[in-house]
C-alpha positions in Angstrom: -42.7 8.2 119.8 -40.2 6.6 117.5 -37.2 8.5 116.5 -38.1 8.1 112.8 -41.3 9.9 113.4 -39.5 12.7 115.1 -37.1 13.1 112.2 -39.9 13.3 109.7 -41.7 15.9 111.7 -38.6 18.0 112.3 -37.2 17.9 108.8 -39.8 17.7 106.1 -38.7 16.3 102.8 -38.1 19.1 100.4 -39.6 19.5 97.0 -37.9 17.4 94.4 -35.1 19.0 92.5 -33.3 18.2 89.3 -30.7 15.6 90.2 -28.4 16.8 87.5 -28.4 20.3 88.8 -25.4 21.2 91.0 -26.5 22.9 94.2 -24.6 26.0 95.3 -22.4 25.7 98.4 -24.6 28.2 100.2 -27.7 26.3 99.4 -26.1 23.1 100.8 -25.2 25.0 104.0 -28.7 26.4 104.3 -30.0 22.8 103.9 -27.7 21.7 106.8 -28.4 24.6 109.1 -31.8 23.3 110.5 -30.1 20.1 111.7 -27.5 22.0 113.7 -29.9 24.7 114.9 -31.8 22.1 116.7 -28.9 22.3 119.2 -28.8 26.1 119.1 -27.7 26.6 122.7 -24.8 24.3 122.2 -23.9 26.2 119.0 -23.9 29.5 120.9 -21.9 28.0 123.7 -19.4 26.5 121.3 -19.0 29.8 119.5 -18.4 31.6 122.8 -15.7 29.1 123.9 -14.1 29.5 120.4 -13.9 33.3 120.8 -12.5 32.9 124.4 -9.9 30.4 123.2 -8.7 32.8 120.4 -8.7 35.8 122.8 -6.4 33.8 125.1 -4.3 32.7 122.2 -3.8 36.3 121.1 -2.9 37.3 124.7 0.1 34.9 124.7 2.3 37.0 122.4 1.3 40.1 124.4 2.5 38.6 127.6 5.6 37.2 125.9 6.4 40.8 124.9 6.0 42.1 128.5 8.1 39.2 129.7 11.0 39.9 127.3 10.9 43.7 128.0 10.8 43.1 131.8 14.0 41.0 131.5 15.9 43.8 129.6 18.4 44.5 132.5 22.2 44.9 132.4 24.1 41.6 132.1 25.5 40.4 135.4 23.3 42.5 137.6 22.8 41.0 141.1 19.2 42.2 141.0 18.4 39.9 138.1 16.6 37.3 140.3 14.6 40.0 142.1 13.2 41.5 138.8 12.1 38.1 137.3 8.4 38.8 136.6 6.9 35.7 138.3 3.4 37.1 137.8 3.9 37.4 134.0 5.4 33.9 133.9 2.4 32.4 135.8 0.0 34.5 133.6 1.7 33.2 130.5 1.3 29.6 131.6 -2.4 30.2 132.5 -3.1 31.8 129.1 -1.5 28.8 127.3 -3.6 26.5 129.5 -6.8 28.4 129.0 -6.4 28.3 125.2 -6.4 24.5 125.4 -9.2 24.4 128.0 -11.5 26.6 126.0 -10.8 24.7 122.8 -11.6 21.3 124.5 -14.8 22.8 126.0 -15.8 24.0 122.6 -15.3 20.5 121.1 -17.0 18.8 124.1 -20.1 21.1 124.0 -20.5 20.8 120.2 -19.9 17.1 119.9 -23.5 16.3 120.7 -24.7 18.8 118.0 -22.3 17.3 115.4 -23.2 13.7 116.1 -26.9 14.5 116.5 -27.0 16.2 113.1 -25.2 13.4 111.5 -27.5 10.8 113.0 -30.6 12.8 112.0 -29.5 13.2 108.4 -28.4 9.6 108.0 -31.6 8.3 109.5 -33.7 10.5 107.3 -31.8 9.4 104.1 -32.2 5.8 105.2 -36.0 6.2 105.8 -36.4 8.1 102.5 -34.6 5.3 100.5 -37.0 2.8 101.9 -39.9 5.1 101.0 -38.7 5.3 97.3 -40.4 3.1 94.7 -39.2 -0.3 93.6 -38.3 1.3 90.2 -35.6 3.4 91.9 -34.1 0.4 93.7 -34.0 -1.7 90.6 -32.1 1.0 88.7 -29.7 2.1 91.5 -26.1 0.8 92.0 -25.9 -0.3 95.6 -22.1 0.1 95.9 -22.0 3.7 94.6 -25.1 4.7 96.6 -23.7 3.4 99.9 -20.4 5.2 99.2 -22.4 8.5 98.6 -24.2 8.0 102.0 -21.0 7.1 103.8 -19.1 10.1 102.4 -22.1 12.4 103.0 -22.4 11.5 106.7 -18.7 11.8 107.1 -18.9 15.1 105.2 -21.2 16.6 107.9 -18.6 15.9 110.6 -15.7 17.1 108.4 -17.5 20.3 107.4 -18.3 21.2 111.0 -14.8 20.2 112.2 -13.0 22.2 109.5 -15.2 25.3 109.6 -15.9 25.6 113.3 -12.6 24.3 114.6 -10.2 25.8 112.0 -11.6 28.4 109.5 -13.7 30.5 111.9 -11.1 30.5 114.7 -8.4 31.6 112.3 -10.6 34.4 111.0 -11.3 35.6 114.5 -7.6 35.5 115.4 -6.7 37.5 112.2 -9.2 40.2 113.3 -7.7 40.3 116.8 -4.1 40.5 115.4 -4.8 43.1 112.8 -6.5 45.3 115.4 -3.5 45.0 117.8 -0.9 45.6 115.0 -2.8 48.7 113.8 -3.2 50.2 117.3 0.2 49.4 118.8 2.3 50.0 115.7 1.5 51.4 112.3 -0.8 50.4 109.4 2.1 49.0 107.4 1.9 45.8 109.3 -1.8 45.6 108.7 -1.5 46.2 105.0 1.3 43.6 104.6 -0.8 41.1 106.5 -4.0 41.9 104.7 -2.4 41.9 101.2 -0.9 38.5 102.0 -4.2 37.2 103.2 -6.1 38.4 100.2 -3.5 37.0 97.8 -3.4 33.7 99.7 -7.2 33.3 99.8 -7.6 34.4 96.1 -5.0 32.0 95.0 -6.3 29.2 97.1 -9.9 29.6 96.0 -9.1 30.0 92.4 -6.8 27.0 92.1 -9.1 24.8 94.3 -12.1 25.7 92.2 -10.1 24.8 89.1 -9.0 21.4 90.5 -12.5 20.5 92.0 -13.4 18.9 88.7 -10.5 16.5 89.0 -11.5 15.7 92.6 -15.1 15.2 91.5 -14.0 12.9 88.6 -11.9 10.9 91.1 -14.8 10.4 93.4 -17.1 9.3 90.6 -14.6 6.8 89.4 -14.1 5.6 92.9 -17.8 5.0 93.2 -17.9 3.3 89.9 -15.0 0.9 90.8 -16.6 0.2 94.1 -20.0 -0.6 92.4 -18.3 -3.0 90.0 -16.5 -4.8 92.8 -19.6 -5.1 95.0 -21.8 -6.2 92.1 -19.3 -8.8 91.1 -18.9 -10.2 94.7 -22.7 -10.2 95.2 -23.0 -12.3 92.0 -20.1 -14.6 93.1 -21.9 -17.8 92.0 -22.8 -16.5 88.6 -19.1 -15.5 88.1 -18.1 -19.0 89.0 -20.8 -20.7 86.8 -19.4 -19.0 83.7 -15.7 -19.1 84.7 -15.5 -15.3 84.3 -13.1 -14.5 87.2 -10.5 -13.1 84.7 -13.2 -11.1 82.9 -14.4 -9.6 86.2 -10.8 -8.8 87.2 -10.2 -7.0 83.9 -13.4 -4.9 84.3 -12.3 -4.0 87.8 -8.7 -3.3 86.7 -10.0 -1.0 84.0 -12.0 1.0 86.5 -8.9 1.1 88.9 -6.7 2.3 86.0 -9.0 5.2 85.3 -9.1 5.9 89.0 -5.3 5.9 89.2 -5.0 8.5 86.4 -7.6 10.7 88.1 -5.8 10.5 91.4 -2.5 11.4 89.8 -4.1 14.5 88.2 -5.6 15.4 91.5 -2.3 15.1 93.3 -0.4 17.1 90.7 -2.8 20.0 91.0 -2.6 19.8 94.8 1.2 20.1 94.7 0.8 23.3 92.5 -1.6 24.7 95.1 0.7 24.0 98.1 3.7 25.5 96.4 2.0 28.7 95.6 0.5 29.0 99.1 3.9 28.6 100.7 5.5 31.2 98.4 2.9 33.8 99.5 3.4 33.0 103.2 7.2 33.1 103.0 7.2 36.5 101.3 4.8 38.0 103.9 6.9 36.6 106.8 10.1 38.1 105.4 8.5 41.5 104.9 6.9 41.6 108.4 10.2 40.5 110.1 12.2 43.0 108.0 9.9 45.8 109.1 10.0 44.8 112.7 13.8 44.4 112.7 14.1 47.9 111.2 11.8 49.3 114.0 14.1 47.8 116.7 17.2 49.1 115.0 15.6 52.6 114.8 14.7 52.5 118.5 10.9 53.0 118.2 10.3 49.3 118.9 11.5 47.1 121.7 13.0 43.7 121.5 9.7 42.5 123.1 7.8 44.1 120.2 9.9 42.1 117.7 9.3 38.9 119.6 5.5 39.7 119.7 5.3 40.4 116.0 7.1 37.2 115.2 4.9 35.2 117.6 1.8 36.7 115.9 3.0 35.8 112.5 3.8 32.2 113.5 0.3 31.8 115.2 -1.4 33.2 112.1 0.5 31.6 109.3 0.8 28.1 110.7 -3.0 27.6 110.5 -3.1 29.6 107.2 -0.6 27.0 105.9 -3.4 24.5 106.1 -6.1 26.8 104.7 -5.8 25.3 101.2 -6.2 21.8 102.5 -9.1 23.0 104.7 -10.8 24.8 101.9 -10.5 21.8 99.7 -11.8 19.5 102.3 -14.7 21.8 103.0 -15.5 22.0 99.3 -15.3 18.2 99.1 -17.5 17.9 102.2 -20.1 20.2 100.7 -20.0 18.1 97.5 -20.4 14.9 99.4 -23.2 16.4 101.5 -24.9 17.7 98.4 -24.9 14.2 96.9 -26.6 12.8 100.0 -29.1 15.6 100.0 -29.8 14.8 96.4 -30.7 11.3 97.4 -33.0 12.7 100.1 -34.7 14.8 97.4 -35.3 11.9 95.0 -39.0 12.0 94.2 -41.2 9.5 95.9 -43.0 7.9 93.0 -45.4 6.1 95.5 -46.6 8.3 98.4 -49.5 8.4 100.7 -52.1 11.0 99.8 -52.6 13.8 102.3 -54.9 12.7 105.1 -54.8 9.0 104.0 -56.3 6.7 106.7 -55.3 3.2 107.6 -57.0 0.3 105.8 -60.1 -0.8 107.7 -60.5 -4.6 108.0 -62.9 -6.6 110.2 -62.0 -10.1 108.9 -60.7 -11.7 105.7 -61.2 -9.0 103.0 -62.1 -9.2 99.4 -59.5 -8.1 96.9 -60.7 -6.7 93.6 -58.8 -5.6 90.4 -60.9 -3.3 88.3 -59.8 -2.7 84.7 -56.1 -2.5 85.8 -53.6 -1.4 83.2 -49.9 -1.1 84.0 -46.6 -0.6 82.2 -43.1 -0.4 83.5 -42.2 1.6 80.5 -44.7 3.8 78.6 -44.0 2.1 75.3 -44.7 -1.5 76.6 -47.9 -2.2 78.5 -47.8 -5.3 80.7 -51.4 -5.6 81.9 -54.3 -4.8 79.5 -57.4 -4.0 81.5 -57.3 -6.9 84.0 -60.5 -7.4 86.1 -61.1 -10.1 88.7 -62.0 -10.5 92.3 -60.6 -12.7 95.1 -63.6 -13.1 97.4 -63.2 -12.8 101.2 -61.6 -16.0 102.6 -61.3 -17.6 99.1 -58.3 -18.6 97.0 -57.8 -17.4 93.4 -54.9 -18.7 91.4 -53.2 -17.1 88.4 -51.4 -19.3 85.9 -49.8 -18.6 82.6 -46.5 -18.5 80.8 -43.5 -16.5 82.0 -43.7 -12.8 81.2 -47.5 -12.8 81.2 -47.6 -10.3 84.1 -48.4 -12.7 87.0 -45.9 -11.4 89.5 -46.8 -7.8 88.5 -50.2 -8.4 90.1 -48.5 -9.0 93.5 -46.3 -5.9 93.1 -49.3 -3.8 92.3 -51.2 -5.2 95.3 -48.3 -4.4 97.6 -48.3 -0.9 95.9 -44.7 -1.1 94.9 -46.1 0.7 91.8 -49.3 2.5 91.0 -51.6 1.4 88.2 -51.5 3.3 85.0 -55.3 3.0 84.9 -58.0 1.2 86.8 -58.0 0.5 90.6 -57.3 -2.2 93.1 -59.7 -2.4 96.0 -59.4 -4.2 99.4 -62.7 -4.5 101.1 -64.0 -1.8 98.7 -61.2 0.6 99.7 -58.9 1.9 96.9 -55.4 1.1 98.1 -54.2 4.5 96.7 -56.6 6.2 99.2 -55.2 4.4 102.3 -51.7 4.3 103.9 -49.1 2.1 102.3 -48.1 0.8 105.7 -51.6 -0.5 106.5 -51.9 -2.2 103.1 -48.6 -4.0 103.5 -49.3 -4.9 107.1 -52.4 -6.8 105.8 -50.5 -8.8 103.2 -48.0 -11.7 103.5 -46.1 -13.1 100.7 -43.9 -16.1 99.9 -41.9 -14.9 96.9 -40.5 -16.9 94.1 -37.0 -15.5 94.6 -36.4 -15.5 98.4 -33.7 -13.2 99.6 -32.7 -13.4 103.3 -30.8 -11.1 105.6 -27.2 -12.0 106.4 -28.2 -12.9 109.9 -29.4 -16.0 111.9 -32.2 -18.3 110.7 -34.3 -17.3 113.7 -33.8 -13.6 112.8 -35.1 -14.2 109.3 -38.1 -16.2 110.5 -38.9 -13.6 113.1 -38.8 -10.9 110.5 -42.4 -11.7 109.9 -43.2 -10.5 113.4 -40.0 -9.3 115.1 -41.5 -9.3 118.7 -42.9 -12.8 118.5 -40.1 -14.6 120.4 -38.2 -17.9 119.9 -41.1 -20.2 120.6 -43.2 -18.6 117.9 -40.3 -19.0 115.4 -40.0 -22.7 116.3 -43.7 -23.2 115.7 -43.6 -21.4 112.4 -40.5 -23.5 111.3 -42.3 -26.7 112.2 -45.3 -25.6 110.1 -43.0 -24.9 107.2 -41.3 -28.3 107.7 -37.8 -26.8 108.3 -37.5 -27.3 112.0 -35.8 -30.7 111.8 -33.3 -29.3 109.3 -32.5 -26.4 111.6 -32.1 -28.6 114.7 -29.4 -30.6 112.9 -27.3 -27.6 112.3 -24.4 -27.1 114.8 -25.7 -23.7 115.9 -29.4 -24.4 115.3 -31.6 -21.4 115.0 -28.5 -19.1 115.6 -27.0 -20.3 112.3 -26.1 -17.4 110.0 -27.5 -17.8 106.5 -24.9 -15.7 104.7 -25.2 -12.9 102.2 -28.6 -13.0 100.6 -29.1 -16.5 102.2 -26.5 -18.1 100.0 -25.6 -20.7 102.6 -29.0 -22.3 102.3 -30.3 -24.2 99.3 -33.2 -22.7 97.2 -35.7 -25.0 98.9 -34.4 -24.2 102.4 -34.7 -20.5 101.7 -38.2 -20.9 100.4 -39.2 -22.8 103.5 -37.8 -20.0 105.7 -39.9 -17.6 103.7 -43.0 -19.7 104.2 -42.3 -19.8 108.0 -41.8 -16.0 108.0 -45.2 -15.5 106.3 -46.9 -18.0 108.5 -45.6 -16.2 111.6 -46.9 -12.8 110.3 -50.4 -14.4 110.0 -51.9 -11.7 107.7 -55.5 -11.7 106.4 -54.3 -11.6 102.8 -51.6 -14.0 101.5 -49.8 -14.2 98.2 -48.0 -17.4 97.1 -45.7 -16.4 94.2 -44.4 -19.8 93.1 -44.1 -20.6 96.8 -43.0 -24.2 96.2 -41.0 -23.8 93.0 -37.7 -24.6 94.7 -38.9 -27.7 96.5 -38.8 -31.4 95.6 -42.0 -33.3 95.0 -42.1 -34.9 98.5 -41.5 -31.6 100.4 -43.9 -29.8 98.0 -46.7 -32.2 98.9 -46.0 -31.9 102.6 -45.8 -28.1 102.5 -48.8 -27.8 100.2 -50.9 -29.1 103.0 -49.5 -26.5 105.4 -50.1 -23.8 102.8 -53.7 -24.8 102.5 -53.9 -24.7 106.2 -52.3 -21.2 106.3 -54.7 -20.0 103.6 -57.8 -21.2 105.5 -60.1 -18.3 106.3 -57.7 -16.0 104.5 -58.0 -14.2 101.2 -55.3 -15.9 99.0 -53.8 -15.1 95.6 -51.7 -17.9 94.3 -49.3 -17.4 91.4 -48.1 -20.6 89.9 -46.5 -22.5 87.1 -47.1 -25.9 88.5 -50.8 -26.4 87.9 -50.9 -29.3 90.4 -50.6 -26.7 93.2 -53.7 -24.8 92.3 -56.3 -27.5 91.5 -58.2 -26.8 94.7 -58.4 -23.0 94.1 -61.9 -21.5 94.0 -61.1 -19.9 90.7 -58.2 -20.1 88.3 -57.3 -17.3 85.9 -55.2 -18.0 82.9 -53.1 -14.9 82.1 -51.5 -14.7 78.6 -49.6 -11.5 77.5 -51.3 -9.4 80.2 -54.8 -10.5 79.4 -57.1 -13.1 81.1 -58.0 -15.6 78.4 -59.7 -18.2 80.6 -61.2 -18.4 84.0 -63.0 -21.1 86.1 -62.4 -24.0 88.4 -59.8 -26.7 87.5 -62.5 -29.1 86.3 -64.2 -26.4 84.2 -61.0 -25.3 82.5 -59.9 -28.9 81.8 -63.3 -29.6 80.3 -63.0 -26.4 78.2 -60.1 -27.9 76.3 -58.3 -24.5 75.9 -55.0 -23.0 77.0 -55.3 -24.4 80.6 -56.2 -27.9 79.4 -53.2 -27.9 77.1 -50.9 -26.8 80.0 -52.4 -29.4 82.3 -51.9 -32.2 79.7 -48.3 -31.1 79.1 -47.4 -31.0 82.8 -49.1 -34.4 83.4 -47.2 -36.0 80.6 -44.0 -34.5 81.9 -44.8 -35.8 85.4 -45.3 -39.3 84.0 
C-alpha cells in the first residue's frame, strides 16, 4: 500500500474552515496531536526519560550540599584525606552523567516521532494541494505558499523541540525544586520563587502576545517579498523582453523596505521583553541568596545549604532566562503550523463523490457533452449550452476565434472544473459519478502551452508512463520526430530542460509533450493546438504521427490552423461559447459561413 493512502486513511481531511479565522493555539495543538499519538509508546518513553533526567538534575545540588558539608573539617587536620567522601564524589559524577544520558535517550527515542509527524503532515499537505482545483492554483502565489509549507513543517519540529525539550522539563524541575525548598527549609523560599515565576510568566506572555502582531506582519511581508522575487525570476524572459529589470528591482526593494521596518519593530519589542525578564530574574536571585546567607549567619543553615540553594537557583533561572525566547518561538511555530493546517483545510472544489467507482472502458469510448454550461465567474458565462458527441474511435475538431471557450472544453473533460449545468459523459458514464483518477488516466493531452519539469528530457517523456523504461522513451521520441535532435545534444536524453523547459524552443517543448502523450497511449486524446509552435515542415511530418496516434482512439482536436483538422470526422465552429456551425470540412466550406471565411483567410495567408 502506498504511503499516501496510509496518510489519507490515518488523517482524514477536516471540514473546511474560514481561512480568515485565526485558530486558537489549543486548537492547533489538538490538530497536531493525532500525528504524534501515532507514536504513543515513543511519546510515553520520551516523557519517562525526561522526568528521569530532571530527577537526576535536581539530585546534583543535593549531593553537592552533602559533599560541602562532609568537607567541613578543621583546617590543617591530618585526617582530611581520610574523610574525603569518595562515594559522594563518584555519585555526583554519575548523576551529572545520567542527566545527559537520559536527555540523549529522550531525544533519540522521540526523534522518530518528530520526523514521522513532520513527514506525515508535509505529505498530506502536498497531496491535498494536488487535489485542489485548478482555480486555487491559478489564484495562489507559489513563493508565499511554499514559504508557508516550509515554515509549517519546520514549526512542527520547533514546537516539539521547544516544548518537550525545554518548557516541560523546566516545569518539572520547578516542581521538584519547590517541593525540596518547602520541605527542607521554610515556605519563604517557595513564595519568592513562585512570585518570581508568576511575574516572569505574566510579563513574558503579555509582552509576547502584544508583539506577536509585529512578528506576524514581518512574516507576511517576508512571504510577499519572496513571492515577488520568485514571480519575477520565473518570468525572466518577459522581464528582459520589456527591459524592466529596474522596475522589478524597485518593486522588490519596496517590499524589502517594508520588511526592514517590520523587522526593526520586532527587534525593538524583543529588546524590551528581554530587559524586563532579566530584571525579574535578578531581583529574585538577590532575594533568595540574601535569605540563604542570613540563614547561614543565624546558624540554622549550613554552608552546604547555601551552596545547594544557589545551585538550584542557577539551574532554574538559566533555562527561565530563555523562556521568553522559547514562548515566542512556540507561538511562532503554532502560527506557522496553523497556516499550513489552513492550507490543508482549503475546500476541495472538485472531489470524488462517496462510493465513486472507476470509469469502465472496454475500448475506445464515446465522449458526449450534453447542454454544458460553464462560467469561471458567475457574472460571465463562457459556454452556453454546448452539446456534441465524439463517437468512439472518431475525431472531432473544435475551431473558432480566441476566447470562444475551446480550451475550456478540455479542462472540463479533465474535470479541472465541474460544469455549471449539463453533463459530460464518457461511454455513457457521467464523469462526476466516477473517480477523477480513472477519468484522467483515460485521457492524454498535448497542450498549447507545454510546461516541462526541470529535469532530463527522458524524465519528461517518461512522465507519460514513468515505469516504461528508456527504450520506450526513445520510441516515443522517434514518433514525435525529436529523437534526432536529442541525440545531437552533448548529454542526449539526460539533458536537463531547465525551469519550465526554458532551455528548449517552443517547438521542441511541444514535441516532447507529443512524445509524452504517445507514450501514455490513452483511449482518449486531446490535441490543444498541438502543432502551434512548429514550423510548416515539422508540422506536416508530425501531423502524420498525430493521425497515427489518433487511430482507433477517440480524439478531440482544438485548433486555430484549419489545415490540421480537414480530415476530422466532424468540425465544430465555436464562437462566443456557442456552436454556430458543424459538419465535415467539405460541408462547411460549401456552406459559405464562418468556417468558410476562416478557411479562405488562412489559405490567402498561406499563399
